SEDO-431089 format. One record per residue (C-alpha): residue number from 1; x, y, z. Coordinates in nm, 4 decimals, always signed. Example, Ala and Ser with C-alpha at 12.3 -4.5 7.8 and 13.67 -1.06 7.14 Angstrom:
R; num; X; Y; Z
R; 1; +1.2300; -0.4500; +0.7800
R; 2; +1.3670; -0.1060; +0.7140
This chain:
R; num; X; Y; Z
R; 1; +2.3980; +11.8991; +2.2664
R; 2; +2.6516; +11.6251; +2.2651
R; 3; +2.9207; +11.6030; +1.9988
R; 4; +2.9169; +11.3175; +1.7458
R; 5; +3.1625; +11.0677; +1.7591
R; 6; +3.3104; +10.9323; +1.4465
R; 7; +3.2678; +10.5624; +1.4042
R; 8; +3.5781; +10.3370; +1.3999
R; 9; +3.6643; +10.1739; +1.0626
R; 10; +3.7463; +9.8105; +1.0937
R; 11; +4.0342; +9.6241; +0.9038
R; 12; +4.1702; +9.2983; +0.8588
R; 13; +4.5493; +9.2760; +0.8473
R; 14; +4.6592; +9.1085; +0.5369
R; 15; +5.0668; +9.1098; +0.5954
R; 16; +5.2397; +9.0677; +0.8877
R; 17; +5.4093; +9.3727; +1.0299
R; 18; +5.6857; +9.3778; +1.2953
R; 19; +5.7109; +9.7097; +1.4903
R; 20; +6.0382; +9.9031; +1.4446
R; 21; +5.9556; +10.1776; +1.6906
R; 22; +5.7921; +10.2187; +2.0297
R; 23; +5.4773; +10.3818; +1.9041
R; 24; +5.4308; +10.0874; +1.6565
R; 25; +5.2648; +9.7464; +1.7237
R; 26; +5.3128; +9.4063; +1.5921
R; 27; +5.0481; +9.2843; +1.3721
R; 28; +4.9676; +8.9324; +1.2156
R; 29; +4.7841; +8.8129; +0.9212
R; 30; +4.4398; +8.8133; +1.0028
R; 31; +4.4430; +9.0500; +1.2820
R; 32; +4.1320; +9.2859; +1.3345
R; 33; +4.2430; +9.6522; +1.4007
R; 34; +3.9938; +9.9280; +1.4847
R; 35; +4.1184; +10.2633; +1.3295
R; 36; +4.0525; +10.6019; +1.5105
R; 37; +4.2813; +10.8014; +1.2908
R; 38; +4.4691; +10.8281; +0.9530
R; 39; +4.7492; +11.0594; +0.9145
R; 40; +4.8774; +11.2375; +0.5962
R; 41; +5.1852; +11.0392; +0.6069
R; 42; +5.0185; +10.7097; +0.5374
R; 43; +5.0240; +10.5995; +0.9212
R; 44; +4.7008; +10.5125; +1.0933
R; 45; +4.6305; +10.4867; +1.4689
R; 46; +4.4167; +10.2090; +1.5934
R; 47; +4.3560; +9.9270; +1.8397
R; 48; +4.4372; +9.5704; +1.7703
R; 49; +4.1658; +9.3535; +1.9083
R; 50; +4.3964; +9.0634; +1.9891
R; 51; +4.5782; +9.1712; +2.2705
R; 52; +4.4098; +9.5221; +2.2914
R; 53; +4.7228; +9.7328; +2.2008
Protein backbone atom coordinates (compact mmCIF):
# COMPACT_ATOMS: atom_id res chain seq x y z
CA UNK A 1 0.00 0.00 0.00
CA UNK A 2 1.43 3.39 -0.98
CA UNK A 3 1.99 6.00 1.72
CA UNK A 4 -0.25 9.05 1.57
CA UNK A 5 1.51 12.30 0.75
CA UNK A 6 0.47 15.41 2.62
CA UNK A 7 -0.87 18.11 0.31
CA UNK A 8 1.22 21.27 0.05
CA UNK A 9 -0.37 24.39 1.49
CA UNK A 10 -0.42 27.45 -0.76
CA UNK A 11 0.30 30.93 0.61
CA UNK A 12 0.53 34.40 -0.93
CA UNK A 13 3.29 36.62 0.50
CA UNK A 14 1.95 39.83 2.08
CA UNK A 15 5.23 41.54 3.00
CA UNK A 16 8.63 41.50 1.30
CA UNK A 17 11.29 39.38 3.02
CA UNK A 18 15.00 39.64 2.26
CA UNK A 19 17.08 36.60 3.17
CA UNK A 20 19.80 36.96 5.77
CA UNK A 21 21.07 33.36 5.73
CA UNK A 22 21.98 30.90 2.96
CA UNK A 23 19.05 28.58 3.80
CA UNK A 24 16.48 31.38 3.31
CA UNK A 25 15.00 32.92 0.15
CA UNK A 26 13.94 36.41 -0.86
CA UNK A 27 10.17 36.82 -1.10
CA UNK A 28 8.29 39.68 -2.73
CA UNK A 29 4.75 40.81 -2.02
CA UNK A 30 2.38 38.69 -4.12
CA UNK A 31 4.75 35.71 -4.52
CA UNK A 32 3.05 32.33 -4.20
CA UNK A 33 4.74 29.78 -1.93
CA UNK A 34 3.90 26.10 -1.54
CA UNK A 35 4.72 25.09 2.05
CA UNK A 36 5.86 21.52 2.64
CA UNK A 37 6.78 21.78 6.35
CA UNK A 38 6.17 24.04 9.35
CA UNK A 39 8.65 24.10 12.22
CA UNK A 40 8.05 24.80 15.92
CA UNK A 41 10.30 27.88 15.80
CA UNK A 42 7.93 29.60 13.36
CA UNK A 43 9.89 28.97 10.15
CA UNK A 44 8.47 27.18 7.13
CA UNK A 45 9.99 25.06 4.34
CA UNK A 46 8.60 25.53 0.88
CA UNK A 47 8.93 26.34 -2.79
CA UNK A 48 8.47 29.81 -4.28
CA UNK A 49 6.66 29.40 -7.58
CA UNK A 50 8.37 32.45 -9.13
CA UNK A 51 11.83 31.14 -9.99
CA UNK A 52 11.31 27.74 -8.29
CA UNK A 53 13.58 28.36 -5.26
